[in-house]
N, C-alpha and C positions, 0 to 999 in steps of 0.2 A: 068217313074215310079221311085220314090225314095225309097230306101231300107236302113234300119239301121240294121247292124249285130253287136251283142254284145258278147264279151268274154274278161273279165278283168282277165288275169292270167299270169303265168310265161311263160318261153320259151317253155317248152313242151306243155303246154295248148294251146298256140297260134299256134304252128306248127300242132297240131292235129286238129285244126280248118280248115286248108287249103283245105282238100278235100271238105268239105261242102261249103266253099267259091267258089271253082271252080264249084261246083254243082249249086249254086245260079246263078253264071254268065252264066252257060249253060241254065238254066231254064228261065232266064230273061236277054237275051243278050243286050237289049237296056236300062237296068236299070242303074241309077246312085246310087252307093253304098257308104254309109258312114260306117266306122267302129268305134266302141267304144271299146277301148282296154287299156292295161297297157302301160307305157312308153317303156318297152322292146318290147311289141307287136307292137308298132308304128315303132320301128327300124326294126323289122323283116318284116313287111308287107308294108313298105313305097313304094315299087316298085313292089307289087305283081301283079297288073293287071290295065290297063288303066281305067276300069270301076269303080275302087275304086277312088272316087273323093275327099274324105276327110277322115281323121283319127282323132278322138277325143281321148284324153288320160286321164285316171283317175288313179292317184297315190293313192293307198288305204292304204299306210302305212305312218307314220309320224304324226306330230302334226297338222300343218295347211294345208299342201298340199291337203289331202283328201277332206277337206271342201271347199277349193277354187275350186278344180276341179269339185266337185259335183255341186256347185253353177253355174259354167259355163255350165255344161251339162244341167241343168234344164232350164237355160236361152235359150240355143240353141234349146231345144225341143219346146219351145214356139214360136220360130222364124221360124222354119223349119217344114214343114209337110212331114211325111213319109207315103207312102202308106202301107208299110209292115215293121214290126219290128220283127226280129228273135233274141231272147235272148237265147244264148247258155250257159249263166252263170246261175247256179242254185241258186245264192244268192237272197233271197227274197228282200233284200234292193235294189238291182239293178232292179229287175223285177218291184217292186212297182213304181219306178220313171218313167219308160218308159211305163208301162201299163196304166197310167193315161192320155195318149194321145188319140186322135181319130183315131189312126192308127189300121190296122189289126195287132193284137199282138199275137205272137206265142212264147211260153216259153218251153224250152226243158224239164224242170222238169215235165211237163204234159205228156211227151211221154216216161217216164222211165218205163221199163218192167223188170220183174224178170230175174235173171241169169246174167252171165258175158258176156259183149260185149265190144269190143274195143271202147275206147272213140271216135276215129275218125269215126268208123263205126256207132256209136250211133248218132253222129252229122249228118252224111249222111242220115241215116234213119229218123231222126227228120225233116230235110228239106223236104225230099221226102214225108213224111206223111203230113206235113203241107201244101204242095203244091199239094197233091193228084196225085203224080207222082211215077214212079218206081225209086228206088234208083240207082244211078250210081256207078260203080266200079272204084273209084278214090283213089289214094294214096297221101300221104303227098308230097307237092311240094313247093319249094321256088326258085325264080330267083337269079342269081348271076350277079352282075354288071361287064361288060366287062373290064372296066378300073381297077377295083379291082382285077380281075384275072390276068391282066398283071402285076400289082404291086406285087401281091403275088408270081408270077413266078419269078420276079426279086429278091425279097427278099429271096426266097428259093435258087435260083442260087448263091446268095452271101454267103450262108452257106454250099455250096457244094451239093445241091440237084437239079439236072437238070430234064428236061422233060422226059428223058429216064429212070429215076429212079423210082422204085416202092416205094411208100411212105406209111408207116404205122404211123398213128397218135395215140398217147396215150393221153387220157384225164382222169387222175387219181383222180380228185377232184369232188366236187359237190357243189351245191348252199349252201352258209353258212358254208363251210368247215372250215374256220378259226375261227368261233364263237364257244363259249362253252356254252352248256346248256344240260339238260337231253335229249331234243329232238334231238340235234345234236349228242349227244353220241350214240343214237340209229341209227342215220343216218350213223355215222362212222362205226358201226358194220355191217350195211347192204351194205355199198358202198366202204369203204376204203380198197382196196387191199394193201398188204404190200409193202413198198419201195423196199425191196430185191426181191420181186416177179417181179415187173416191171423191175428192173435191170437185173435179170436173163433172163426174156423174151426178153429184148432188146439184150442181148448177143447172145441168141440162134437164134433170127431172123437175126442178122448180119452175121451169118455163113451159112445161106441158099444160095444155088447156084441156081439162077433163069435161065430160058432158054436164057435170053439175056446176060448171063455171069456176071451179077451184083448181089449184095445182096441187100435186102430191106434197105432203109434208115428209121430210126425211129425218130420221132419228137414229142415234146410236145409244146403247146402254152398255157401259163398260165397267170393268172392275177398277177399284181404286188405283192399282199399279199400272193400269192401261190408260188412265185419263190423259196423261201428257201426250200420248200418241193420238188420242181422240181429239185433243185441242188442236193438234197440227192439222188434222183432217178438216175440222171446222174452219180453221183459218184459211186453208186452201180452197174451201167451198165458198169463201166470202160470206160466211154466216148463214148459208142456206140450209146447213145441216145442224140439227139440235143435238145436244149431248146430255145424257143423264148418267149419274153414278149408280152402279149396281151395289147398293148398300143395304137393301132390305131383304125380304125373304125370297126363296126360290119360287114360291107361288106368285109373287109379284112379277117376276121376270116371265114366267109362263103366261101370265095374264096379258102382259104387253106383247109377247110373241103371238098370242091368239088374236089380239086386237089388230095386229099388223096385217095389211093386205098383201105385202110382199116382203120377203127377206132376201138380201143379197149378202152372200157369205162364201168363204172358202169351205172346203170339207171340214166340218167342225161339229162339236156337240150341239150347239144351237140349231144347226141344220137339221139334225135328227129330231130335236124337240119340236121344231116348227112343223116337220112332216107329221108328227103325231097330233098336232093341233089343227091341221088342215090349212095352214098358211102357205101361200104360194112361195116358191123358192127359185132363186137363181144361184147355182152353186158352181164354184171354180174347182176343177180337179186337175191335178198335174202329177204325173208319174204314179198314178194309182187308178185302178179300175173301179168306176162307180157301179159296175155290175154286181159287185159283192158288198158295197158299203155306201151306196148313194141313198137319196131319200126313198123311203119305202112307203109310197102313197100313190093315189091315182096318177098315172103318167102325164095327164094333161095339166097337172098343177105344178110341174117343175120343169126347169130347163137346166141341163148340165152343159157347161162351157169347159172344154178340155184343151189343155195346151197342146196335146198331141194332134189336134185339128188345126193348129196354126203352122206357119212356115218356120217358126223358131222355137220348137218345144223345149230346147235346152235352156231357154231363159226362165223356165218355170212359169209361174202364174203371171209374171210380167209380160208374157207373150200375148195375153188376152187384152185387146184394145178397148178403149172406153166406148166407142160407137157400137161394137158388138154387144156389150153389156147393156147399153142404152136401148138398142133395138129389142133385146130380149125382155127388158123391163116394160117397154111399151106393149109388147105382145101380151104379156101376162096381165098387165094393168087394164088392157082393153077388155079382159074377160071378167073383171071385178064387177059384181052386180051393183 
C-alpha cells in the first residue's frame, strides 16, 4: 500500500504531526509512506521512520520556488498512485491538487469539531476517524542521529559542559525575530522576555547547589543574525550563560536539545522539538491558548507560564517575573535523575 501524508508548515506544525505519523505506521505497518511537507519539515522528518520512503518538499514563500515545487508535485501525482492520501493541511489550495487523484482522499478540515483540542490530538483523532479505528495515545517524537549526539557532546565539552553537568537551555527568540512589521511587533510583545530577565535567571540558576555538588550550566544556541541579542543576554548574566552559534546541521541542534535537561522558551518551534525529544520545558504563553498548541508530551515534564495568570496580562510576556520562572526551573530540575 502507498500512502501520501501532507502537512506543509513550520517547525511546530511538523512536530505536532509526528504522533499521527506514528499512528499511521502502526495502522499500516507494511505501507510505503510519502510525505509532502515544507523544506524545514523535510529536515525534521528525514530519518523519522524506515516506512517513510520519500519526502516531497513545497516551498510556499518566494517568487518562483512555490510555482516550481507545485509543478513538480502535480507531475509526481500523475506518475505515482497512492491508495490513500491524508491531508493534514487545511489549505484548500493544497487539498484541491491532491483530491483530484483517484486515491482514497481524507482531508482533516472535514473532521473539525467545535471546541479547543490540541493540534496533535486533532491529527490523531482525524487519522483514527478516517481509518475507523480507536485513536492511540501517542506524543510528539523525533529521532536523534547517534553521530550528531557524539559531536554535540564533544562541542559542549569544549566549552566546559560535560556529561555530568545539568544543562539548562534558553531559547529567547522566535521565528522572524529580527524582522520588523506590525505582526512581528505583536509577536515581540507575546514572546520576547527582557534581556535583563534572562540574565538574572541565568545568575540565579548558576547559584543552585545540585545533589551532585554542581550548579546547572546555562546555554543558548542562536542563529547568526540573533547573536548580538544573545551577547546582550550573556553580558547581563555576567558571563554565567554560554552562547553558541547555530551554524551546523539541524541534527546537531536536535542533539543539543536532547542533551538539555530543561528548556526555557516562549511559544516557539524549539519548544515543540524539545517536547518530541523528551526534554523538560518551561514555556511562556501570552494571548494564545496552550491548549491547542502547547508542548504535546507527558504533562509532568512541562510547565506553562501564562501572562493571563498575572495581574498585568496587557504587558505580554514581560508580565512574567523572574522569580516565578526560577521557581518553575527548580521544580523541574528537582525531578532530573
